[in-house]
C-alpha positions, 0 to 999 in steps of 0.5 A: 500500500502506498501512503504518499508519493512525490516527484520533482523535476520529471517531465512537466513536474518542475515543482514537487508533485504530491499524491497523498493517500492519507485521509483528510482529517477535515474531510466530510465525516472523515473515516465514516464517509464512504468507508469502502474507499478506505484502507486501514493500517495501524489505526490510520486510514488511507484512500484506495483510489485517486483520480487525476482530472484536467485538460489535455497537456496539463501533466496528468500522464507525465505523473504516470510516466514519472512513476513508471521511470522511477519504478523501472529504475529501481528494478533495472539500475543494477544492470547499468554500465558506465555511460548508460543514459537515464531515459527520462526528461527533466523539466525543459524550461529549467533543466539544471536542477536535480530530479527527486523521487520519494515514496512512503509505503507499506509492505509485509506489514512494515512501513518504509520510506525510500527516495533518490535524487538524480542530477546530470545522469548521476545518483547524488542522494539515496535513502531508505528508512523503515518503522519496525516499531512505529518509530523511524529507523535508518537502513541506509543513506547515501549522500554526494553519490558515494558517502554512505551511512547505515543502520546497525546490523541491517545490511550484511557486508555493505562495503561489498555492495558499495564497491559494486554500485556505480554513479548511475546504479541505485544502492537498493537495486544493487543490494537486492541483486546481491541477495540482501534480504531487507533490500529484496523486500523493498525491491519486491514491492516495486516489482509485484505491488506497483503496476503501470498500465496493462503490464504484460498480461496476455491470453497465453498466461491464462489457464482454465483454473485462473480463467474460471475464477474470473469468468463470471466477473467478465460476463458481468462486465460485458452485461454492464457494457450492453454487449451481446456476448453471453459466454466466453470460454478458454479453448486449448488449441494445441497442448499448453496454449489457449485462445478465447472464444466468445459466444453471442446472443444471436446464436450461442452455439457459434464460437467467435475468435475473441482476439480476431473478431471482437471490437477493440473496445471489447478486447481492451475491457477484457485485458483491463479486467484480467490485469486488475483482477490479477493485481487487486488480489495481490493488493497492488497499487495500479497506475493507469493513464486514461483507464476509461478510454473507449469504455462506457461510464458504467464500465468505468464505475464497475472497474472502480468497484473492483478496486473497492471490493478488493479491500486493499488494492489501490488505483491512480487513474487519469481521465477526461470524463467529468462524470467520474468527478462524483462526490457521492462515490469519491471522497474529496481527497480522492479527486485531484485537479491537474493544471499548468501554471504560466511557467509550464509547471504541472500542479496537482490540487486535491478537491479537499484543498479548496476552501469555501466549497458548499457541501451541496455544490455540484462539483461536476458543473463547477469543474466544467465551468472552469471553477477548478482550472482543470479545463481550458477556457476557449470562449465562444467557438461559434465563429471559429472559422471566421476569417480575420485576415483583412479586417473589414473583409471578414468572411464567415464559412 
């Protein structure tokens, strides 16, 4: 479970962008309001869903891209050789500053804080802390690229790891590859408990056993989408390899090759559901850019209910659909508006940070009117094709 996440100087995120999953203490009815949207840990409460809303190019996708880079960097930096180039872009209008990543999370019942800082393709700072008895304790710190300090007895033979850690290699990644247990615990969190987009789920990973366990949910989703699919089966066409067949209301006896004959929207729905059903059972945190693309509103809400019903999984999603800005289904700290300031920096502001909002305010309507700066104001577009090249000789098309 993620408690908080911060990114700075990645893509359009010049200043520190924060996603805080902690329940807002001033939120309406606090933990008693929409309890299905909350996860409890050690007496504290955290939200399970955060939706990012805003105009095109506001920076919603850049946050997902930044998280994706940082996750992959943790998982692969031990493979870096001298001269490897880090595959991300800092804020282009002020690119001489360092880039920072921070995550506060819980795995295997323990809270951890991990962070690193990059500048000119080098790691200049890195640290890992944990809370074994609700008190913060150091596992390791790294300053000025190669000056390390350690908590007592937590990492076996740390100097050996230092000797194998380059300027573009994370100590955490190297320590995990060298089988240090506490580093492996954190590494597994990034590997197994953080998912970006659809991941690598494909039909060939399906087996009759795991397919049968989700089949009824898939059929329910097709029903919600008003599809005429009434059955879906997994057929073994050669030993050990399977394909999906769908059956339609018109004649339930005729099989269709799901991959070749169903629509892109239907296939996308199935892959999203398979990924989410797989990962929510693992209580993973899923980051999904435009997860409701080509999906009906009812299906988007169905997917949010899948997360809620998992009682532990989390979802961060981006969307352009104002109908999802629904304070009867999402708490105010779960709705985050994204906009760019005059300098091109993306800002992330949860609805709970806005003061003076009436309890009965129509948030969707206010959003569409530009109340939260999440959509561009373009004025009256009635005469968008009016020619103004010659002053008085204006021609309307």
